[in-house]
Backbone as CSV, one residue per row, in Angstrom:
resi,resn,N_x,N_y,N_z,CA_x,CA_y,CA_z,C_x,C_y,C_z
1,MET,123.517,161.336,152.779,122.907,160.256,152.005,121.689,160.750,151.243
2,ASN,120.827,161.563,151.921,119.633,162.080,151.265,119.987,162.995,150.107
3,SER,121.060,163.798,150.292,121.466,164.699,149.218,121.951,163.922,148.006
4,LYS,122.646,162.798,148.246,123.106,161.968,147.134,121.925,161.347,146.399
5,LYS,120.921,160.870,147.161,119.741,160.282,146.537,118.979,161.324,145.735
6,SER,118.886,162.547,146.281,118.181,163.614,145.575,118.893,163.973,144.278
7,ALA,120.225,164.027,144.337,121.001,164.340,143.137,120.834,163.253,142.089
8,ALA,120.853,161.984,142.529,120.679,160.872,141.589,119.296,160.907,140.958
9,ALA,118.273,161.205,141.775,116.908,161.281,141.253,116.775,162.410,140.242
10,LEU,117.420,163.554,140.525,117.371,164.692,139.607,118.039,164.349,138.283
11,LEU,119.190,163.677,138.342,119.890,163.285,137.122,119.041,162.329,136.293
12,GLN,118.350,161.407,136.961,117.495,160.470,136.238,116.355,161.200,135.545
13,ARG,115.753,162.184,136.227,114.655,162.940,135.616,115.148,163.732,134.405
14,ILE,116.334,164.336,134.531,116.903,165.095,133.414,117.179,164.172,132.232
15,PHE,117.747,162.998,132.529,118.050,162.025,131.479,116.772,161.588,130.776
16,LEU,115.736,161.260,131.559,114.478,160.797,130.990,113.832,161.881,130.140
17,LEU,113.808,163.119,130.645,113.209,164.214,129.894,113.943,164.437,128.580
18,GLY,115.271,164.437,128.628,116.052,164.630,127.413,115.807,163.531,126.403
19,PHE,115.720,162.302,126.882,115.503,161.186,125.965,114.118,161.256,125.327
20,VAL,113.113,161.590,126.124,111.755,161.705,125.583,111.689,162.796,124.525
21,LEU,112.366,163.922,124.765,112.364,165.014,123.794,113.041,164.597,122.494
22,ILE,114.152,163.861,122.604,114.842,163.382,121.409,113.951,162.429,120.628
23,GLY,113.330,161.500,121.350,112.462,160.531,120.687,111.265,161.191,120.033
24,THR,110.698,162.184,120.708,109.541,162.880,120.153,109.916,163.641,118.893
25,ALA,111.112,164.223,118.893,111.562,164.951,117.710,111.856,164.010,116.555
26,SER,112.261,162.776,116.862,112.635,161.825,115.823,111.422,161.226,115.134
27,ILE,110.342,161.027,115.880,109.153,160.384,115.325,107.946,161.256,115.622
28,SER,107.217,161.631,114.595,105.988,162.385,114.774,104.878,161.402,115.119
29,TYR,104.419,161.426,116.372,103.477,160.417,116.829,102.137,160.494,116.106
30,GLY,101.816,161.641,115.537,100.580,161.745,114.786,100.601,160.926,113.508
31,GLN,101.808,160.548,113.058,101.946,159.797,111.814,102.357,158.348,112.042
32,VAL,102.511,157.941,113.303,102.997,156.591,113.585,102.072,155.528,113.008
33,GLY,100.757,155.666,113.264,99.811,154.673,112.762,99.857,154.546,111.251
34,LYS,99.951,155.674,110.570,100.007,155.671,109.111,101.281,155.007,108.607
35,LEU,102.416,155.301,109.259,103.688,154.702,108.863,103.678,153.192,109.058
36,LEU,103.180,152.745,110.212,103.155,151.312,110.503,102.259,150.571,109.513
37,LYS,101.097,151.119,109.256,100.171,150.486,108.325,100.784,150.378,106.942
38,SER,101.478,151.431,106.520,102.110,151.434,105.207,103.203,150.379,105.116
39,GLU,104.062,150.291,106.146,105.155,149.318,106.129,104.626,147.885,106.125
40,ILE,103.587,147.623,106.907,103.038,146.267,107.003,102.347,145.863,105.703
41,ASN,101.601,146.793,105.101,100.861,146.476,103.880,101.760,146.332,102.659
42,GLU,102.872,147.053,102.646,103.711,147.090,101.450,104.872,146.100,101.482
43,ASN,105.109,145.443,102.625,106.264,144.550,102.732,105.852,143.178,103.255
44,GLU,106.454,142.164,102.677,106.214,140.799,103.138,107.012,140.554,104.419
45,PRO,106.382,140.005,105.464,107.110,139.776,106.720,108.174,138.696,106.565
46,LYS,109.320,138.921,107.202,110.404,137.944,107.216,110.769,137.629,108.661
47,PHE,111.047,136.375,108.918,111.266,135.887,110.281,112.434,136.605,110.952
48,LEU,112.241,136.940,112.225,113.260,137.628,113.022,113.492,136.866,114.317
49,LEU,114.744,136.579,114.617,115.131,135.946,115.879,116.429,136.586,116.340
50,ARG,116.453,137.091,117.579,117.675,137.737,118.055,117.766,137.677,119.573
51,LEU,118.997,137.699,120.056,119.264,137.827,121.476,119.320,139.308,121.820
52,ASP,118.833,139.649,122.997,118.756,141.056,123.390,119.319,141.219,124.796
53,GLY,120.510,141.775,124.901,121.130,142.016,126.198,121.275,143.502,126.456
54,LYS,121.043,143.906,127.693,121.147,145.326,128.034,121.612,145.472,129.475
55,ASN,122.287,146.561,129.757,122.746,146.875,131.105,121.871,147.969,131.696
56,SER,121.588,147.839,132.997,120.790,148.856,133.675,121.099,148.789,135.167
57,PHE,120.250,149.435,135.968,120.464,149.471,137.413,119.167,149.136,138.138
58,ILE,119.314,148.463,139.267,118.220,148.262,140.214,118.754,148.670,141.580
59,ALA,118.157,149.697,142.167,118.590,150.185,143.478,120.093,150.458,143.498
60,ASN,120.586,151.154,142.459,121.992,151.553,142.349,122.954,150.385,142.154
61,THR,122.429,149.192,141.888,123.265,148.038,141.578,123.187,147.756,140.085
62,GLN,124.335,147.652,139.433,124.349,147.376,138.006,123.949,145.927,137.753
63,VAL,122.990,145.726,136.863,122.544,144.382,136.505,122.450,144.278,134.992
64,LYS,122.562,143.068,134.504,122.424,142.814,133.074,121.130,142.062,132.826
65,ILE,120.294,142.629,131.968,119.043,141.990,131.568,119.290,141.269,130.252
66,GLN,119.001,139.980,130.221,119.215,139.194,129.011,117.889,138.643,128.515
67,GLY,117.759,138.543,127.197,116.491,138.082,126.661,116.607,137.557,125.249
68,ILE,115.476,137.064,124.757,115.368,136.581,123.387,114.104,137.170,122.782
69,GLN,114.174,137.542,121.514,113.044,138.164,120.829,112.755,137.430,119.524
70,VAL,111.470,137.240,119.243,111.010,136.578,118.029,109.962,137.471,117.384
71,GLY,110.053,137.630,116.072,109.077,138.489,115.418,109.247,138.484,113.919
72,ALA,108.999,139.643,113.313,109.047,139.760,111.860,109.631,141.101,111.452
73,ASN,110.403,141.070,110.368,110.863,142.284,109.694,109.875,142.634,108.593
74,PHE,109.467,143.887,108.545,108.639,144.374,107.445,109.476,145.381,106.660
75,GLY,110.080,144.903,105.577,111.001,145.746,104.837,112.254,145.996,105.661
76,LYS,112.857,147.157,105.469,114.088,147.495,106.178,113.864,148.486,107.321
77,ARG,112.595,148.846,107.564,112.368,149.925,108.525,111.594,149.510,109.769
78,LEU,110.850,148.414,109.708,109.959,148.080,110.813,110.174,146.651,111.294
79,GLN,110.229,146.485,112.616,110.288,145.176,113.248,109.229,145.109,114.342
80,LEU,108.499,143.993,114.381,107.480,143.762,115.399,107.677,142.366,115.965
81,GLY,107.387,142.189,117.265,107.522,140.852,117.813,107.268,140.786,119.302
82,VAL,107.628,139.642,119.870,107.471,139.394,121.301,108.807,138.917,121.851
83,GLY,108.965,139.002,123.170,110.229,138.590,123.769,110.074,138.176,125.218
84,TYR,111.160,137.644,125.750,111.227,137.281,127.171,112.563,137.763,127.719
85,HIS,112.535,138.397,128.911,113.745,138.946,129.516,113.837,138.567,130.993
86,THR,115.064,138.442,131.475,115.306,138.115,132.873,116.693,138.590,133.280
87,ASN,116.893,138.799,134.571,118.236,139.075,135.083,118.770,137.895,135.895
88,ARG,118.152,136.724,135.760,118.566,135.548,136.525,119.870,134.937,136.012
89,LEU,120.280,135.277,134.783,121.479,134.673,134.216,122.750,135.412,134.608
90,GLY,122.597,136.584,135.199,123.766,137.368,135.585,123.692,137.770,137.038
91,LYS,124.278,138.910,137.340,124.309,139.408,138.709,122.939,139.935,139.101
92,SER,122.441,139.510,140.267,121.153,139.993,140.750,121.362,141.254,141.577
93,ALA,120.258,141.872,141.952,120.329,143.087,142.758,119.972,142.769,144.203
94,PRO,120.663,143.372,145.185,120.315,143.136,146.588,118.968,143.753,146.917
95,LEU,118.211,143.076,147.774,116.901,143.578,148.159,117.011,144.813,149.035
96,ALA,118.105,144.934,149.761,118.341,146.103,150.600,119.826,146.419,150.586
97,ALA,120.151,147.666,150.902,121.547,148.095,150.827,122.449,147.307,151.772
98,ASN,121.905,146.861,152.903,122.715,146.148,153.887,122.494,144.639,153.837
99,SER,121.903,144.152,152.735,121.596,142.731,152.636,122.452,142.077,151.564
100,ILE,123.082,140.961,151.902,123.864,140.219,150.916,123.214,138.876,150.604
101,ASN,122.168,138.515,151.348,121.529,137.218,151.160,120.171,137.310,150.477
102,GLU,119.586,138.494,150.448,118.288,138.680,149.809,118.487,139.378,148.468
103,GLU,117.907,138.806,147.428,118.098,139.340,146.090,116.756,139.497,145.391
104,VAL,116.733,140.342,144.365,115.503,140.596,143.629,115.725,140.293,142.149
105,TYR,114.683,139.724,141.516,114.783,139.305,140.123,113.613,139.859,139.314
106,LEU,113.897,140.127,138.047,112.871,140.532,137.088,112.708,139.427,136.051
107,ASP,111.468,139.049,135.779,111.145,138.107,134.704,109.909,138.650,133.998
108,TYR,110.021,138.934,132.698,108.860,139.505,132.023,108.848,139.169,130.534
109,GLY,107.631,138.992,130.032,107.404,138.871,128.603,107.047,140.235,128.050
110,SER,107.242,140.423,126.752,107.039,141.761,126.203,106.613,141.711,124.746
111,VAL,106.058,142.817,124.304,105.850,143.074,122.881,106.743,144.259,122.526
112,PHE,107.307,144.242,121.319,108.215,145.321,120.948,107.944,145.798,119.532
113,LEU,108.324,147.027,119.310,108.261,147.667,118.000,109.565,148.429,117.816
114,GLU,110.179,148.272,116.658,111.407,149.025,116.364,111.280,149.639,114.977
115,TYR,111.430,150.953,114.919,111.279,151.669,113.649,112.579,152.384,113.302
116,LEU,113.092,152.117,112.117,114.319,152.753,111.640,113.960,154.093,111.000
117,PHE,114.442,155.184,111.606,114.071,156.513,111.123,115.222,157.246,110.438
118,PHE,116.428,156.659,110.465,117.573,157.306,109.816,118.408,156.247,109.121
119,ASN,118.735,156.487,107.861,119.553,155.550,107.088,120.333,156.345,106.050
120,LYS,121.594,156.601,106.364,122.419,157.398,105.462,123.844,156.864,105.477
121,GLY,124.345,156.537,104.292,125.686,155.983,104.208,125.761,154.655,104.940
122,ARG,126.715,154.540,105.831,126.892,153.306,106.603,126.241,153.368,107.985
123,PHE,125.505,154.438,108.261,124.908,154.606,109.584,123.384,154.480,109.522
124,THR,122.838,153.826,110.542,121.391,153.757,110.718,121.061,154.081,112.169
125,ALA,119.859,154.569,112.385,119.381,154.839,113.739,117.931,154.392,113.836
126,SER,117.601,153.734,114.928,116.244,153.229,115.124,115.769,153.549,116.534
127,TYR,114.463,153.409,116.718,113.834,153.773,117.986,113.005,152.590,118.470
128,PRO,113.588,151.648,119.238,112.831,150.504,119.756,111.986,150.893,120.973
129,LEU,110.746,150.437,120.982,109.844,150.611,122.117,109.406,149.237,122.598
130,GLN,109.280,149.075,123.910,108.940,147.768,124.459,108.041,147.925,125.677
131,MET,106.973,147.126,125.713,106.076,147.086,126.864,106.029,145.653,127.369
132,GLY,106.273,145.470,128.674,106.330,144.117,129.208,105.509,143.943,130.468
133,ILE,105.054,142.721,130.702,104.391,142.352,131.946,105.031,141.071,132.454
134,GLY,105.091,140.938,133.777,105.724,139.751,134.329,105.745,139.766,135.839
135,ASP,106.908,139.443,136.405,106.996,139.184,137.835,108.276,139.776,138.414
136,ILE,108.147,140.445,139.564,109.295,140.815,140.395,109.293,139.875,141.586
137,SER,110.412,139.253,141.857,110.460,138.313,142.980,111.712,138.547,143.811
138,SER,111.589,138.272,145.098,112.737,138.324,146.000,113.037,136.916,146.480
139,LYS,114.289,136.684,146.812,114.696,135.352,147.242,115.840,135.458,148.234
140,ILE,115.741,134.698,149.306,116.830,134.584,150.268,117.698,133.405,149.851
141,THR,119.000,133.624,149.797,119.917,132.581,149.353,119.672,131.279,150.108
142,GLY,119.512,130.198,149.353,119.285,128.893,149.954,117.827,128.513,150.067
143,GLU,116.916,129.462,149.826,115.490,129.170,149.878,114.913,129.178,148.468
144,SER,113.851,128.419,148.275,113.284,128.266,146.934,112.138,129.222,146.660
145,THR,111.589,129.842,147.684,110.450,130.733,147.485,110.734,132.099,148.088
146,GLY,109.952,133.066,147.670,110.086,134.419,148.185,108.862,135.229,147.822
147,GLU,108.945,136.525,147.976,107.817,137.400,147.673,107.743,137.672,146.177
148,HIS,106.509,137.780,145.656,106.293,138.036,144.233,105.347,139.211,144.056
149,ASN,105.601,139.999,143.021,104.722,141.100,142.643,104.543,141.115,141.131
150,PHE,103.333,141.418,140.680,103.086,141.650,139.259,103.793,142.928,138.834
151,LEU,104.370,142.944,137.632,105.020,144.154,137.138,104.531,144.498,135.740
152,MET,104.559,145.779,135.447,104.371,146.285,134.090,105.491,147.274,133.831
153,ILE,106.180,147.084,132.723,107.401,147.837,132.472,107.365,148.443,131.072
154,TYR,107.963,149.618,130.924,108.042,150.283,129.624,109.491,150.684,129.373
155,GLU,109.976,150.400,128.165,111.348,150.743,127.808,111.372,151.446,126.455
156,ALA,112.133,152.517,126.384,112.345,153.240,125.129,113.845,153.421,124.945
157,VAL,114.343,153.054,123.782,115.781,153.073,123.526,116.036,153.670,122.146
158,MET,117.144,154.370,122.004,117.603,154.806,120.696,118.877,154.042,120.357
159,VAL,118.899,153.417,119.178,120.023,152.578,118.765,120.661,153.165,117.511
160,VAL,121.981,153.301,117.527,122.740,153.753,116.360,123.693,152.635,115.956
161,ASN,123.652,152.248,114.678,124.506,151.180,114.167,125.393,151.682,113.034
162,TYR,126.595,151.120,112.977,127.519,151.363,111.871,127.669,150.063,111.093
163,HIS,127.504,150.126,109.773,127.512,148.945,108.911,128.755,148.970,108.015
164,PRO,129.862,148.360,108.453,131.060,148.328,107.598,130.860,147.461,106.360
165,THR,130.016,146.420,106.470,129.651,145.573,105.335,128.172,145.226,105.466
166,LYS,127.634,144.520,104.468,126.253,144.066,104.544,126.105,142.859,105.464
167,ILE,127.224,142.240,105.822,127.195,141.016,106.621,126.940,141.301,108.097
168,PHE,127.527,142.367,108.625,127.378,142.636,110.053,127.411,144.136,110.318
169,SER,127.002,144.489,111.534,127.065,145.880,111.978,127.396,145.911,113.465
170,ILE,127.914,147.036,113.910,128.189,147.256,115.324,127.478,148.532,115.747
171,GLY,127.087,148.584,117.016,126.354,149.768,117.430,126.227,149.888,118.929
172,THR,125.469,150.884,119.326,125.228,151.127,120.737,123.793,151.584,120.930
173,GLY,123.239,151.251,122.084,121.881,151.654,122.411,121.847,152.395,123.735
174,LEU,121.006,153.413,123.818,120.870,154.203,125.037,119.401,154.554,125.222
175,GLY,118.877,154.287,126.412,117.465,154.553,126.638,117.113,154.611,128.108
176,TYR,115.832,154.312,128.404,115.362,154.426,129.781,114.263,153.400,130.036
177,ARG,114.272,152.824,131.236,113.244,151.876,131.671,112.401,152.514,132.768
178,VAL,111.080,152.372,132.636,110.151,152.884,133.644,109.287,151.729,134.141
179,LEU,109.259,151.522,135.443,108.385,150.520,136.042,107.038,151.171,136.317
180,LEU,106.006,150.762,135.585,104.690,151.373,135.715,103.926,150.823,136.914
181,PHE,104.029,149.501,137.140,103.397,148.845,138.282,104.336,147.772,138.810
182,GLY,104.259,147.500,140.126,104.978,146.359,140.664,105.925,146.634,141.802
183,ASN,106.043,147.887,142.240,107.032,148.213,143.264,106.400,148.442,144.633
184,ARG,105.168,147.990,144.804,104.443,148.283,146.035,105.137,147.713,147.272
185,SER,105.625,146.479,147.189,106.184,145.808,148.364,107.686,145.986,148.512
186,PHE,108.388,146.254,147.418,109.839,146.246,147.477,110.440,147.607,147.822
187,GLY,109.840,148.679,147.354,110.346,150.001,147.687,111.708,150.311,147.097
188,LEU,112.057,149.670,145.969,113.340,149.910,145.316,113.138,150.766,144.073
189,ASN,114.216,151.349,143.596,114.149,152.165,142.391,114.476,151.300,141.176
190,PHE,113.440,150.942,140.409,113.630,150.136,139.208,113.756,151.000,137.955
191,ASN,113.366,152.267,138.034,113.527,153.164,136.894,115.016,153.405,136.669
192,SER,115.454,153.273,135.432,116.900,153.304,135.218,117.247,153.584,133.764
193,PRO,118.382,154.252,133.528,118.925,154.293,132.166,119.264,152.878,131.700
194,ILE,119.190,152.663,130.396,119.554,151.393,129.767,120.649,151.682,128.752
195,TYR,121.677,150.847,128.724,122.719,151.027,127.725,123.224,149.665,127.266
196,SER,123.678,149.604,126.033,124.135,148.328,125.485,125.098,148.561,124.330
197,LEU,125.951,147.576,124.094,126.796,147.506,122.906,126.279,146.360,122.055
198,LYS,126.249,146.549,120.746,125.595,145.574,119.882,126.519,145.114,118.758
199,PHE,126.398,143.828,118.434,127.031,143.239,117.260,125.953,142.445,116.540
200,ASN,125.615,142.854,115.328,124.495,142.264,114.600,124.984,141.542,113.347
201,LEU,124.462,140.340,113.139,124.731,139.585,111.927,123.491,139.597,111.046
202,ASN,123.681,139.845,109.757,122.592,139.835,108.788,122.514,138.435,108.178
203,PHE,121.696,137.564,108.785,121.639,136.173,108.344,121.058,136.049,106.934
204,GLU,120.160,136.938,106.584,119.599,136.902,105.234,120.691,137.140,104.198
205,GLU,121.569,138.092,104.469,122.665,138.378,103.549,123.676,137.235,103.534
206,ILE,123.942,136.641,104.703,124.879,135.521,104.781,124.373,134.340,103.963
207,LEU,123.087,134.007,104.109,122.514,132.897,103.348,122.540,133.183,101.856
208,SER,122.296,134.441,101.502,122.339,134.817,100.093,123.737,134.616,99.523
209,LYS,124.751,134.995,100.297,126.132,134.822,99.847,126.494,133.346,99.727
210,LEU,126.026,132.543,100.690,126.338,131.116,100.667,125.700,130.420,99.473
211,ASN,124.566,130.945,99.020,123.879,130.347,97.879,124.487,130.753,96.542
212,GLN,125.361,131.722,96.581,126.019,132.149,95.350,127.196,131.229,95.040
213,THR,127.412,130.986,93.791,128.549,130.139,93.405,129.863,130.890,93.513
214,ASP,129.795,132.201,93.386,131.000,133.020,93.484,131.160,133.485,94.916
215,LEU,132.001,132.814,95.715,132.203,133.176,97.110,132.987,134.467,97.263
216,GLY,133.454,135.013,96.163,134.169,136.275,96.234,133.276,137.410,96.667
217,GLY,131.957,137.152,96.740,131.035,138.186,97.192,131.266,138.596,98.618
218,PHE,131.926,137.750,99.425,132.245,138.114,100.790,133.305,139.196,100.817
């Protein structure tokens, strides 16, 4: 059992290191402030609303984190906003390997930044970063209260999208979640790879098409 845990921990460290190196190569952090300032000053903000679902693991149990994000688009390269995420809408994680009645939940608000660093042909790639604070709670089935801990969480993801038309795109995201604070009482592994499949609708383009008299634009 210990050898399996050690192997899993090693794989997670390798995955995290590789992802950080890729992200660092994609964005020069010395220029981030300059890029953000330029995008914000040169582009009028446009309203952004989207659902955000992702798959990850808590203590080797696969869970789905679901959320909603509200913010602004600045041109075609920068998105800023806030969000709320929880795993209460799907499968929860067991508090212990031998427990079927005790479960653990994540609930957190966040601020996010997403910067598009590649745009060629029908493909785009972006680097979303998210920092969240909230609550980790445990609950025994049938009871209304349980233990609570403050959490601080950091997520970095790389997203690649394919745009067959201007109306919609499909893509995939791969990244890593790190729990910075909040695991003092639970002793579980919340650090985990994150992966997702995405289907995006361009509502601005849809509204533009609907306002045209020539529906052949679709």
